[in-house]
C-alpha positions in Angstrom: 0.1 -0.3 0.2 1.8 3.5 -1.3 1.6 6.0 1.4 -0.7 8.7 1.1 2.0 11.6 1.9 3.4 10.1 -1.0 0.7 11.4 -3.8 0.9 13.8 -5.9 -0.4 17.2 -5.3 -3.5 16.8 -7.7 -4.6 13.6 -6.3 -5.8 12.5 -3.1 -6.1 8.5 -1.9 -7.7 6.9 0.9 -6.8 4.6 2.5 -9.1 1.6 2.1 -8.7 -1.1 3.6 -8.9 -4.4 2.0 -11.6 -5.9 3.8 -13.4 -3.1 3.4 -13.8 -3.5 0.2 -14.5 -7.7 0.2 -17.5 -6.4 2.5 -19.4 -4.5 0.2 -22.0 -6.2 -1.9 -21.5 -7.1 -4.8 -23.5 -6.2 -7.6 -23.6 -7.2 -11.4 -22.4 -5.4 -13.7 -25.1 -6.0 -15.4 -28.3 -6.5 -14.1 -29.2 -3.1 -15.3 -33.4 -3.1 -13.7 -31.3 -3.2 -9.9 -29.0 -0.5 -11.3 -32.0 1.4 -11.8 -33.9 0.6 -8.6 -31.6 1.4 -6.4 -31.3 5.2 -8.2 -34.6 5.1 -7.6 -35.0 4.0 -4.5 -32.0 6.3 -4.0 -33.3 9.4 -5.5 -37.3 8.6 -4.0 -35.3 8.7 -1.2 -34.2 11.8 -1.2 -36.9 13.5 -2.8 -38.8 12.3 0.9 -35.8 13.8 2.4 -36.5 17.3 0.8 -40.3 16.8 1.0 -40.1 16.7 4.5 -37.9 19.7 4.5 -40.1 21.5 3.1 -43.0 20.3 5.1 -40.7 21.0 7.8 -39.6 24.1 6.8 -43.4 24.8 5.1 -45.0 24.6 9.4 -42.5 26.3 10.9 -43.5 29.2 8.9 -47.5 28.0 9.2 -46.9 28.7 13.1 -44.9 31.3 12.9 -47.2 33.4 10.7 -50.2 31.7 12.9 -48.8 33.1 16.2 -48.1 36.5 14.4 -52.1 36.3 13.1 -52.7 35.5 17.2 -51.8 38.5 18.1 -52.7 41.3 15.7 -56.4 39.7 15.9 -55.5 39.6 20.3 -54.3 44.0 19.4 -57.3 43.7 16.6 -59.1 43.0 19.8 -58.4 44.8 21.4 -58.7 48.1 18.9 -62.5 46.5 18.7 -62.7 47.1 22.6 -61.0 50.5 23.2 -63.5 51.6 19.7 -66.9 50.3 21.6 -66.0 51.5 24.9 -65.5 54.5 23.0 -68.4 54.6 21.0 -70.9 53.9 24.6 -69.0 56.7 25.6 -69.6 59.0 22.4 -73.2 57.7 23.2 -73.6 57.9 26.9 -71.9 62.1 25.9 -75.3 61.9 23.5 -77.6 60.9 25.6 -76.3 63.9 27.8 -76.3 66.6 25.3 -79.9 65.6 24.0 -81.4 65.7 27.2 -79.5 69.1 28.1 -80.5 70.5 25.2 -84.5 69.5 25.0 -84.1 71.0 28.9 -83.1 73.7 27.1 -85.4 74.5 24.8 -88.0 73.7 27.6 -86.0 75.9 29.2 -86.7 78.9 26.1 -89.8 77.8 26.1 -90.9 78.5 29.0 -88.6 82.4 28.8 -90.3 82.7 25.2 -93.7 82.7 26.7 -92.4 84.7 29.6 -91.4 87.1 27.5 -95.1 87.3 24.8 -96.9 87.6 28.5 -94.1 90.3 29.5 -94.8 92.0 26.3 -98.5 91.6 26.5 -98.7 93.4 29.7 -96.2 96.5 29.0 -98.7 96.8 25.5 -101.6 97.0 28.2 -99.9 99.4 30.1 -98.7 101.2 27.7 -102.6 101.5 26.1 -103.5 101.9 29.9 -101.2 105.2 30.8 -101.7 106.4 27.3 -105.0 107.2 28.5 -103.8 109.5 30.9 -102.8 111.9 27.9 -104.9 114.7 26.9 -106.7 113.9 24.0 -107.7 115.9 20.3 -110.7 117.2 22.1 -109.0 118.3 25.3 -106.0 119.9 23.6 -108.8 122.8 21.6 -108.8 124.1 24.7 -105.0 125.1 24.9 -103.5 128.5 23.5 -101.3 127.9 20.2 -99.1 124.8 21.4 -96.3 122.2 20.2 -94.8 119.4 22.1 -91.7 117.6 22.3 -92.2 113.7 23.9 -89.8 111.8 23.1 -90.9 108.6 26.3 -88.9 105.5 26.5 -90.4 102.2 24.6 -93.6 101.1 25.2 -94.1 103.1 29.1 -92.9 106.3 30.0 -92.7 107.6 32.9 -92.9 111.4 32.3 -96.1 112.9 30.9 -98.4 115.9 30.6 -102.0 117.0 32.2 -104.5 119.2 31.9 -107.5 120.1 34.0 -110.1 122.8 33.5 -111.1 124.3 37.3 -114.7 126.8 36.4 -113.1 128.6 34.2 -109.3 128.6 34.4 -107.5 125.9 31.9 -104.7 123.7 34.3 -101.9 122.4 32.2 -99.1 120.7 34.2 -95.8 118.1 33.0 -95.5 116.0 35.1 -91.5 113.7 36.3 -92.2 110.2 37.0 -89.3 109.1 39.7 -87.8 106.0 38.4 -88.2 105.5 34.1 -90.4 102.7 32.2 -92.5 100.3 34.6 -92.1 101.8 37.4 -92.4 105.6 36.2 -95.0 104.4 34.6 -97.3 103.1 37.5 -96.5 106.1 39.6 -97.5 108.3 36.9 -100.7 106.7 36.9 -101.2 107.2 40.3 -100.2 110.9 39.9 -102.4 111.6 36.8 -104.9 110.4 39.4 -104.4 112.0 42.3 -104.4 115.4 40.5 -107.5 114.6 38.4 -109.0 114.1 42.4 -107.3 117.3 43.7 -108.2 120.1 40.7 -112.1 118.3 40.7 -111.7 120.0 44.2 -111.0 123.2 43.1 -108.1 123.3 44.9 -105.2 126.4 43.9 -101.9 125.7 42.7 -100.1 125.9 45.5 -102.2 124.3 48.1 -103.4 121.6 45.4 -98.7 120.8 45.1 -99.3 120.1 49.0 -102.1 117.4 48.4 -100.1 115.9 46.4 -97.3 115.6 48.9 -99.7 114.0 51.1 -101.6 111.9 49.3 -99.2 110.6 47.8 -96.7 109.3 51.2 -100.5 108.0 52.6 -100.7 105.9 49.4 -97.7 104.7 48.9 -95.9 104.8 52.6 -93.3 105.5 51.4 -90.6 107.7 53.2 -87.5 107.8 50.9 -86.6 109.0 48.3 -87.6 106.7 45.3 -91.5 107.4 44.8 -91.4 111.0 43.7 -93.4 113.5 41.2 -91.5 115.8 40.3 -94.5 118.3 39.1 -94.8 122.7 37.2 -97.9 123.1 36.4 -99.9 126.1 34.8 -102.9 128.0 35.3 -104.3 130.4 32.8 -107.3 132.5 32.6 -109.4 132.9 30.0 -108.4 136.5 27.8 -109.6 139.2 29.4 -110.6 142.4 26.4 -106.9 143.3 25.5 -106.2 139.7 25.0 -104.4 139.7 28.1 -104.1 136.2 31.1 -103.7 135.7 34.0 -100.5 133.0 35.0 -100.6 131.6 38.2 -97.3 129.1 38.3 -96.5 126.9 41.6 -94.2 123.6 40.6 -92.3 121.3 42.7 -88.7 120.5 41.6 -89.8 122.1 38.0 -89.1 125.1 36.5 -91.0 126.9 33.4 -88.9 129.4 31.3 -90.3 132.5 30.5 -89.8 134.1 27.4 -90.9 137.8 26.5 -89.3 141.5 25.3 -86.9 139.4 23.8 -85.7 138.3 27.3 -86.0 134.5 29.5 -86.9 133.3 32.3 -86.5 130.6 34.5 -89.0 130.5 37.8 -88.7 128.2 40.5 -91.9 128.1 42.7 -90.2 124.7 44.7 -87.0 123.2 44.2 -88.6 119.1 46.1 -90.2 116.9 44.4 -93.3 115.6 46.1 -94.1 112.3 48.7 -91.1 110.0 48.7 -88.7 113.1 50.9 -87.5 112.2 54.3 -88.0 115.4 55.3 -91.7 117.7 55.0 -92.6 118.9 51.8 -92.4 123.3 51.6 -95.3 125.5 51.0 -94.4 126.0 47.2 -94.4 130.0 46.4 -97.2 130.5 44.3 -96.0 133.2 41.4 -98.2 134.9 39.6 -98.9 137.4 36.5 -100.1 138.8 33.7 -99.0 137.8 29.9 -98.3 140.6 26.9 -98.9 139.8 23.5 -96.0 137.3 21.6 -94.9 136.0 25.2 -94.4 131.6 25.4 -94.3 130.2 28.8 -92.2 126.6 28.1 -92.2 123.4 30.6 -89.7 120.7 30.8 -89.1 118.0 32.6 -84.8 117.4 34.2 -84.9 114.8 31.1 -84.3 117.3 27.8 -84.1 119.7 31.0 -80.0 117.6 30.8 -79.9 117.2 27.8 -78.7 120.9 27.3 -74.2 120.2 28.7 -73.1 122.9 26.4 -75.8 126.0 26.7 -78.1 126.2 28.9 -82.0 126.0 28.1 -81.9 129.8 28.6 -79.4 130.2 25.7 -81.6 128.0 23.9 -85.0 129.9 24.0 -83.1 133.6 23.0 -81.6 131.6 19.8 -85.0 130.2 18.7 -87.3 133.8 19.2 -86.8 135.0 15.5 -88.8 131.4 14.8 -92.6 130.5 15.2 -93.2 128.9 18.1 -93.7 125.4 15.3 -90.6 125.9 13.9 -88.8 126.3 17.5 -90.6 122.7 18.0 -88.5 121.4 15.5 -85.4 123.2 16.5 -85.4 121.9 19.8 -86.3 117.6 17.8 -84.1 118.4 16.1 -81.2 119.8 18.8 -82.5 116.5 20.7 -81.1 114.7 17.7 -78.0 115.7 17.2 -77.1 115.4 20.5 -78.5 112.0 20.8 -76.7 109.5 19.7 -78.8 106.3 17.9 -80.2 103.4 20.6 -79.0 105.3 23.6 -82.1 107.6 25.0 -82.0 106.9 28.5 -84.5 108.5 30.0 -87.6 109.6 29.3 -87.3 113.7 28.1 -91.1 116.0 27.8 -91.3 120.2 27.3 -94.5 122.3 26.3 -94.4 125.1 24.3 -97.4 128.0 24.7 -98.0 131.2 23.3 -100.6 133.5 24.6 
């Protein structure tokens, strides 16, 4: 036997023992069918091993995919549970919102009903208050006049008033403390008391004293919240020369007298009727005889407060050349000029008389 170490570089010789060779099966080289059978068995064996390996790999892959699918399904299930929980929470919120909307709708409907009833009550109160104002038949007995009346919407705390007393004509303006509803209630009460006292024949100064007493008794009030500021004129019939005898008394309001190119402010008493802790002072009765072309202007506080840059006397002095009707329009224009749209906060009333 040759030594393997002595083999050429391109040859690898394995040691083969003789007993190994003797143990190998002897195949007849001439038997072709046996060779093909052996080859076929070997091929099938290799094929089966390959198929088994492929099946093993396929099973491992299926197991891996199945595990991944199980994880994905679990994640999806968790997401679905979370979505379901969110859906239930949203449904609960929607239910609560729907309940809240229904409550708001019911409250809104109730509020609208209350507002409707309140508006109807205010309109009815406005009609009642309009009934205390002089009508066209009463105004026909007045001397030439102009009325500038801009009350707050619906109801007012200011009103003008008239009454016959024997042959004399009584004309007045009244400002009730408090705008709109409080002032409207006071105006109805004040007009009723004025008519009662005028019917009893009281003189102007006595009339105001009685008005103060009855107002306090009617309201049981000793506070400043229930007051009436009043300016009253008593106009006698003209005499043979056309002159009239005028009487004036007031409680908290002036009269402006325009004649001979001058304007005077006359005040009888600066304290309004009712609602004061101190006794009402006796007002001063002011009397005079008119001259041709004389004008008198009665105003409530809201109108007086409109003139900030100049006094009302100066305003009247600037309008002496105008007719009484033109002077009324001028007053309205001045009010419009000084007043911002939708900003009227008080009632406005002025009466001009030409004697």
